[in-house]
N, C-alpha and C positions, 0 to 999 in steps of 0.2 A: 504494498500498501503505499502511496506516496500520500505528500500534502495537500497537492491540488485533489486524490483520490477522499483523502480525509475532510477533507472543507467537502464538497461535493454528499461526503454521507451526511455529516453533521445539519446539511439544509435540507435534503431530504428527507431524515429524521426531525426534521425542526426542534433540533436541537434549539433552546437559547444563547446567540451569541455573548450574552451579560456575561455567559457561566465558564467562556472558553476567550483563552488567545493564541494563535500561530504564527510564528516566527516573529514576533516582542511580546515582550514582558511588560504584562498590566499587572498595578497590584487588584489584591479580591477576585483575582480569576485563576483557574490553569491552565498553565500556559506550556506550549511545545517552542523550543527556541535551539536552532546549529549555533555551539558551540563551533571554533573551531577545529576541534579533531573528536569532535563525536556531538549527539543528541540530547535535548535535555526536557525531563518533563516531571512539572512541579509545578504546585500553588505557591503564585507570591501572595505576599502579606509582609507589605512595610518595610519592603526591598530585601525581605527575607525568603528564599526560596525553601517550603515548607516539603518537606516528601519527595527529594529532589532522586530523581529516576534518571542513571545515562543510558545514553545505546550509541553502542556503535554505527547502525546505520539508521534509514527513513523506516524500512517497516517495519523497525521494534519499535522504535517509539511512535509512529502512529497509529499504530494496535494497542499500545501501554496507555495515552491517552486514552485512545475509543472505549477502550476499558475504562476507562478511571472516570468519563464523561458516562458512562451505561451509569453506574454505581450511585454516581453523584446524580445523575437524572433520578433515579429507583430509590434514592435517598430522601430525594427532596420534590416529587412530583408523582411517587406513586407507580412512575410506569415508565416504559425503557421498551429494547432492542431484545431480542436473542443476549445471551454471552457469548464473548467468542470464544472459536474454540481455538488452544495455538496449534 
């Protein structure tokens, strides 16, 4: 999965954009960013990366963010899509 495919997935599944940010760090959101050598998925809280997960490839980072948003949607809205099978 690529970042472009992830964005399309979130749009198709009506994931509110207020929950996430792809490509840059925005406070109060689950973020996916590309560092020099790796991809990062985390929640940004007052410039602190909470639950930071690092990945060497784009696909793994996108799948992780997709899974984190799935869990978040389920806890907030009590609805989601089927879990990701790795």
